[in-house]
C-alpha positions, -999 to 999 in steps of 0.1 A, spaced: -949 -568 -341 -951 -529 -350 -950 -506 -380 -912 -490 -386 -909 -459 -411 -875 -457 -427 -862 -424 -435 -833 -433 -458 -804 -403 -470 -805 -397 -505 -768 -396 -504 -765 -432 -493 -740 -456 -517 -710 -447 -529 -696 -414 -537 -686 -401 -571 -648 -406 -563 -658 -441 -548 -677 -451 -582 -651 -437 -605 -625 -459 -587 -649 -494 -589 -652 -484 -624 -617 -479 -632 -607 -514 -614 -637 -535 -630 -628 -520 -665 -594 -542 -657 -608 -576 -647 -597 -608 -666 -561 -589 -666 -533 -595 -644 -544 -565 -616 -535 -553 -585 -547 -526 -561 -519 -509 -544 -534 -506 -510 -569 -509 -502 -589 -494 -531 -617 -481 -510 -623 -488 -467 -649 -515 -476 -642 -549 -471 -676 -565 -490 -663 -544 -522 -625 -556 -516 -638 -593 -511 -656 -590 -542 -628 -578 -561 -605 -606 -547 -627 -631 -558 -627 -619 -594 -588 -619 -594 -580 -582 -584 -556 -584 -556 -548 -559 -528 -509 -553 -524 -483 -534 -507 -456 -511 -522 -429 -537 -516 -447 -566 -530 -459 -540 -560 -423 -529 -570 -411 -570 -572 -438 -573 -600 -423 -577 -638 -456 -574 -655 -494 -565 -650 -515 -532 -640 -515 -515 -608 -544 -492 -596 -537 -465 -573 -565 -466 -546 -591 -436 -543 -571 -420 -516 -543 -410 -537 -506 -418 -529 -477 -396 -525 -453 -380 -553 -423 -404 -539 -446 -437 -538 -457 -426 -574 -422 -417 -586 -413 -457 -577 -439 -470 -596 -432 -454 -625 -398 -465 -626 -414 -502 -631 -429 -519 -664 -460 -519 -646 -490 -505 -662 -505 -480 -639 -542 -467 -634 -548 -438 -614 -584 -441 -593 -573 -411 -568 -603 -394 -563 -600 -359 -583 -613 -339 -551 -581 -353 -535 -556 -347 -566 -569 -309 -564 -556 -310 -527 -523 -325 -539 -518 -295 -565 -527 -267 -541 -499 -286 -515 -475 -285 -544 -478 -252 -555 -479 -239 -518 -446 -255 -514 -432 -245 -545 -443 -206 -534 -424 -214 -500 -452 -216 -475 -457 -240 -448 -483 -264 -453 -511 -273 -426 -532 -304 -431 -562 -306 -408 -571 -345 -405 -561 -379 -393 -523 -383 -400 -525 -421 -398 -550 -420 -429 -536 -427 -464 -552 -398 -480 -537 -376 -454 -501 -394 -455 -506 -389 -498 -511 -352 -492 -484 -345 -466 -459 -363 -494 -466 -335 -517 -451 -315 -489 -421 -336 -490 -435 -352 -454 -432 -318 -435 -465 -306 -429 -481 -296 -397 -508 -322 -393 -534 -312 -369 -563 -335 -358 -581 -321 -331 -586 -280 -312 -547 -286 -296 -528 -267 -315 -489 -268 -319 -471 -238 -319 -463 -219 -349 -426 -205 -354 -403 -198 -384 -426 -194 -414 -441 -165 -430 -472 -178 -445 -493 -209 -442 -515 -229 -466 -542 -253 -445 -557 -278 -465 -581 -302 -446 -589 -341 -452 -617 -345 -480 -641 -365 -451 -632 -345 -422 -659 -336 -399 -669 -300 -410 -681 -287 -375 -649 -298 -357 -631 -280 -390 -647 -251 -385 -636 -247 -346 -599 -258 -358 -593 -232 -386 -607 -205 -366 -583 -215 -336 -557 -213 -364 -570 -177 -378 -564 -165 -342 -526 -179 -341 -514 -174 -376 -514 -140 -392 -508 -151 -427 -529 -181 -433 -549 -189 -467 -574 -215 -461 -586 -240 -484 -619 -261 -472 -614 -290 -489 -639 -312 -474 -657 -327 -501 -690 -316 -514 -708 -351 -509 -692 -354 -471 -709 -319 -467 -744 -332 -475 -738 -364 -461 -733 -350 -427 -761 -324 -430 -786 -353 -439 -772 -374 -410 -774 -342 -387 -811 -335 -394 -824 -376 -395 -804 -382 -362 -826 -351 -348 -858 -365 -361 -854 -404 -353 -856 -426 -326 -828 -450 -339 -801 -444 -366 -782 -470 -387 -748 -455 -398 -739 -487 -428 -704 -487 -432 -672 -501 -424 -656 -492 -390 -620 -487 -409 -640 -459 -432 -628 -424 -417 -663 -410 -432 -686 -436 -418 -669 -434 -384 -676 -396 -386 -711 -400 -394 -716 -426 -366 -700 -397 -342 -720 -371 -355 -752 -392 -352 -744 -405 -320 -742 -369 -305 -780 -365 -312 -795 -398 -310 -786 -423 -283 -798 -453 -303 -774 -449 -332 -759 -482 -343 -728 -489 -367 -740 -517 -392 -710 -535 -416 -731 -565 -425 -764 -580 -419 -755 -599 -388 -746 -565 -371 -787 -562 -370 -782 -585 -338 -768 -558 -319 -800 -542 -324 -822 -555 -295 -852 -529 -295 -865 -532 -329 -899 -536 -319 -893 -505 -302 -883 -483 -330 -910 -462 -342 -890 -438 -371 -855 -454 -380 -830 -431 -400 -804 -448 -425 -772 -429 -437 -740 -445 -453 -705 -443 -455 -692 -428 -490 -678 -464 -498 -712 -486 -487 -729 -505 -518 -765 -497 -520 -771 -534 -521 -761 -534 -482 -788 -508 -476 -811 -526 -494 -804 -560 -476 -808 -543 -444 -839 -527 -452 -853 -565 -464 -840 -579 -429 -858 -554 -409 -888 -556 -426 -890 -594 -419 -887 -585 -380 -917 -560 -376 -955 -559 -390 -944 -536 -416 -914 -515 -430 -924 -481 -447 -897 -461 -467 -898 -424 -464 -880 -407 -493 -862 -377 -476 -847 -356 -501 -821 -328 -491 -810 -304 -518 -782 -283 -508 -772 -255 -528 -746 -230 -532 -720 -250 -516 -681 -246 -528 -661 -276 -526 -631 -256 -529 -638 -224 -511 -608 -207 -506 -609 -184 -475 -581 -158 -471 -575 -139 -435 -599 -119 -422 -622 -127 -447 -653 -141 -442 -675 -159 -469 -712 -168 -458 -728 -195 -477 -765 -199 -488 -780 -228 -480 -811 -237 -490 -826 -271 -473 -857 -286 -492 -874 -321 -478 -894 -338 -497 -915 -371 -482 -927 -401 -501 -937 -435 -486 -932 -469 -502 -945 -501 -483 -917 -530 -484 -927 -566 -486 -897 -580 -507 -865 -573 -520 -882 -562 -553 -901 -535 -533 -866 -523 -518 -851 -519 -552 -883 -502 -566 -885 -477 -539 -876 -442 -553 -848 -433 -529 -826 -458 -552 -836 -445 -586 -828 -416 -607 -858 -392 -618 -856 -366 -647 -854 -331 -633 -827 -345 -607 -797 -323 -600 -767 -340 -598 -732 -333 -596 -707 -344 -624 -671 -348 -630 -657 -345 -663 -643 -383 -678 -634 -366 -712 -648 -339 -735 -649 -337 -772 -669 -321 -804 -703 -345 -795 -704 -334 -757 -691 -343 -722 -687 -375 -709 -691 -374 -670 -697 -394 -643 -723 -386 -614 -723 -413 -591 -748 -435 -610 -741 -472 -622 -737 -455 -657 -718 -425 -670 -737 -391 -680 -737 -379 -714 -741 -338 -721 -748 -332 -756 -727 -302 -771 -756 -284 -777 -770 -285 -740 -735 -280 -724 -738 -242 -716 -754 -211 -726 -722 -197 -745 -706 -214 -777 -694 -250 -767 -657 -255 -765 -647 -289 -756 -611 -276 -745 -629 -258 -718 -639 -294 -702 -606 -308 -687 -610 -344 -668 -619 -341 -631 -637 -307 -637 -670 -307 -612 -701 -290 -623 -738 -296 -618 -767 -307 -645 -801 -318 -645 -809 -355 -655 -834 -349 -690 -854 -375 -709 -831 -396 -731 -841 -398 -765 -817 -409 -783 -815 -446 -797 -787 -454 -773 -793 -461 -737 -758 -463 -726 -759 -431 -708 -781 -413 -687 -788 -379 -706 -778 -343 -685 -785 -304 -691 -761 -283 -680 -780 -250 -693 -807 -252 -666 -779 -245 -640 -760 -221 -658 -795 -200 -665 -804 -202 -625 -768 -188 -620 -768 -165 -644 -800 -151 -628 -786 -150 -594 -761 -128 -607 -782 -104 -623 -804 -102 -591 -771 -93 -569 -760 -69 -595 -791 -51 -590 -795 -51 -555 
């Protein structure tokens, strides 16, 4: 038996959109509740919901219901499907990812302006089907570098599936620019997806084996698996701990990288690490942090305008020896720390401050005095708005939320603007 060093991507576990969807679904437990299509692409989570009485149904089944609650999946639905649901007496809970909803708005606005819509993504994926519905089902869907002919439209608007591979997207969009005179492009790949792919690429180049933990029906998991496989020949897609039997060379692994799809629970990562620790001499977790700054999640790019993003990568490594599940759970890669920068999605705002979701088990709260450098105005923060903040010490008596401070981020941005103006 040998020692194995394990580097776990900091982005492992649920993304913000998935966390939000699960939180909304969980809040409806103990009521007659149904999910329209798979809430997220992870069998483990869906099985857990089914055991709690939350069943997955299709549209035909939903329209036959006379009462109860229907949850819209994280991938979103088309306006046509939404209209049919609104005609029923059902309570509708919308768990659509805020990033997907933004794409819907872009497409609807483009159609209203008379532009032809292009969607880069998997045409059979529910997210793309929902987006196409916003274009009355008439969008041009591009899945790879083989482009169709473009005739008849004066202008085009292009969006991309939130979990699409960014490198492949860049190749496709450059080809589109050469084929279309008037193209307005929205890079709508999710920020979390970009960071996940960046971390996976880094790990797969450094490790002699990679575990991509997630479901084979998950689009973003499969793309991570393909990405890692190009760099590391010993790459495995792990859906559950039983899949570890496929890894026949465990004793030959010196450094193992682990990343996950956006719908993978951290508990499964912990189980995988624990199983590995039982089959080798010892396991040491390397907390490999990658902070990526200045990535715009809705970067708009007009024709012949090239926007270069400055990306700063910082690696931090700490080691922790693993002997049991408690050691796994205590590993810093699974926890929050004061000073950590997090991406926040607004849930609601009032005179006291802003309630946000940032992908953790608890929601975050930004006190009104810590919401920015200017005078606080709650009306400026709408549900679904996204920004960054920093984790700070919770000095209140209530421990229901993680306390955050947005002023630190605003100060940094102000300094960068001042420096740019002086140059």
